[in-house]
C-alpha positions as CSV (number, residue, x, y, z in Angstrom):
1,M,-120.0,-74.1,207.3
2,T,-116.4,-73.8,207.8
3,I,-113.7,-76.5,207.9
4,Q,-109.7,-77.3,207.2
5,I,-109.4,-78.4,203.6
6,S,-106.7,-81.2,203.8
7,S,-103.9,-81.9,201.3
8,S,-105.8,-85.0,200.4
9,L,-109.5,-83.0,200.3
10,E,-107.6,-80.5,197.7
11,Q,-106.2,-83.4,195.6
12,L,-109.9,-84.9,195.5
13,V,-111.5,-82.0,194.5
14,N,-108.8,-80.6,192.2
15,R,-108.9,-84.1,190.0
16,L,-112.9,-84.0,189.8
17,V,-112.7,-80.2,188.6
18,N,-110.1,-80.7,185.9
19,R,-111.9,-84.1,184.9
20,L,-115.7,-83.5,185.1
21,K,-115.9,-79.6,184.8
22,P,-118.5,-79.7,187.8
23,T,-120.5,-76.6,188.9
24,A,-120.4,-77.7,192.7
25,I,-118.9,-79.9,194.9
26,Y,-119.6,-80.5,198.4
27,L,-118.3,-82.1,201.4
28,F,-120.6,-84.2,203.6
29,G,-120.7,-87.0,206.4
30,S,-118.7,-87.0,209.0
31,Q,-115.8,-85.0,207.6
32,A,-117.9,-82.3,207.2
33,R,-119.2,-82.7,210.4
34,G,-116.3,-82.5,212.0
35,D,-116.4,-86.0,214.1
36,A,-114.6,-87.8,211.3
37,A,-112.5,-91.0,212.8
38,E,-109.2,-91.0,211.5
39,D,-109.7,-93.8,209.3
40,S,-113.0,-92.2,207.8
41,D,-113.4,-91.6,203.7
42,Y,-114.8,-87.9,202.2
43,D,-118.3,-88.0,201.1
44,L,-118.6,-85.7,197.9
45,L,-121.6,-84.6,196.2
46,V,-120.6,-83.3,192.9
47,I,-123.1,-81.1,190.7
48,L,-122.6,-81.4,186.7
49,P,-124.3,-79.5,184.2
50,D,-127.2,-81.7,182.7
51,T,-126.6,-84.4,181.0
52,S,-128.2,-87.5,179.2
53,L,-125.0,-89.3,180.5
54,P,-126.5,-92.3,183.0
55,R,-125.7,-91.7,186.6
56,H,-123.8,-95.0,186.6
57,E,-121.7,-93.2,184.0
58,R,-120.6,-90.2,185.6
59,E,-120.1,-91.6,189.0
60,S,-117.5,-94.2,187.0
61,K,-116.1,-91.1,185.2
62,A,-115.6,-89.3,188.9
63,Y,-114.0,-92.7,190.1
64,D,-111.6,-93.0,187.1
65,A,-110.3,-89.2,188.3
66,L,-109.5,-90.4,191.5
67,W,-107.5,-93.6,190.3
68,G,-104.3,-93.5,192.2
69,L,-105.3,-91.1,194.9
70,S,-104.4,-92.6,198.6
71,A,-107.4,-90.5,199.9
72,P,-110.8,-93.1,200.2
73,A,-113.5,-91.2,199.0
74,D,-117.6,-92.1,198.2
75,V,-118.7,-90.0,195.5
76,I,-122.3,-89.3,194.0
77,V,-122.6,-87.2,191.5
78,L,-126.0,-85.5,190.5
79,T,-127.1,-83.2,187.0
80,A,-127.7,-79.8,188.4
81,T,-131.6,-80.5,187.4
82,E,-131.5,-83.9,189.7
83,F,-130.2,-81.5,192.4
84,K,-132.7,-78.8,192.5
85,E,-135.1,-81.4,192.1
86,S,-134.0,-83.3,194.8
87,Q,-134.0,-80.1,197.4
88,Q,-137.7,-80.1,197.3
89,V,-137.8,-83.3,199.6
90,A,-136.9,-82.6,203.4
91,T,-135.5,-85.6,203.7
92,S,-133.1,-86.0,200.4
93,L,-129.5,-86.5,200.1
94,A,-129.5,-82.9,198.8
95,S,-131.4,-81.3,201.5
96,T,-129.2,-82.6,204.3
97,V,-126.3,-82.0,202.4
98,L,-127.4,-78.0,201.8
99,R,-127.9,-78.3,205.5
100,E,-125.2,-80.2,206.8
101,G,-122.5,-79.8,204.1
102,A,-120.0,-77.9,203.2
103,L,-119.3,-76.0,199.6
104,L,-115.8,-77.0,198.5
105,Y,-116.1,-75.6,194.9
106,G,-118.9,-73.7,192.8
């Protein structure tokens, strides 16, 4: 899927890449589908190399990386293994993102 990357989205991705060193970042939800309202946020799925860091701590680091940016974002952070395992379930977030989302990085 091809999307127009705004400067706000580019800033979000750059911050996440610089701070978290992900293997991939996907945009999903209304922004990826092209039916976003003016006040819609960016839904981002960040894939990290495998780590023992709990998911809530990974997501806390992601939100810390975005501190001070004006673009609203919801960020979900999975490890590569979590992402791969989740793809096996057709109704999982990972499967939905692969079907309907857009790869922004990786």
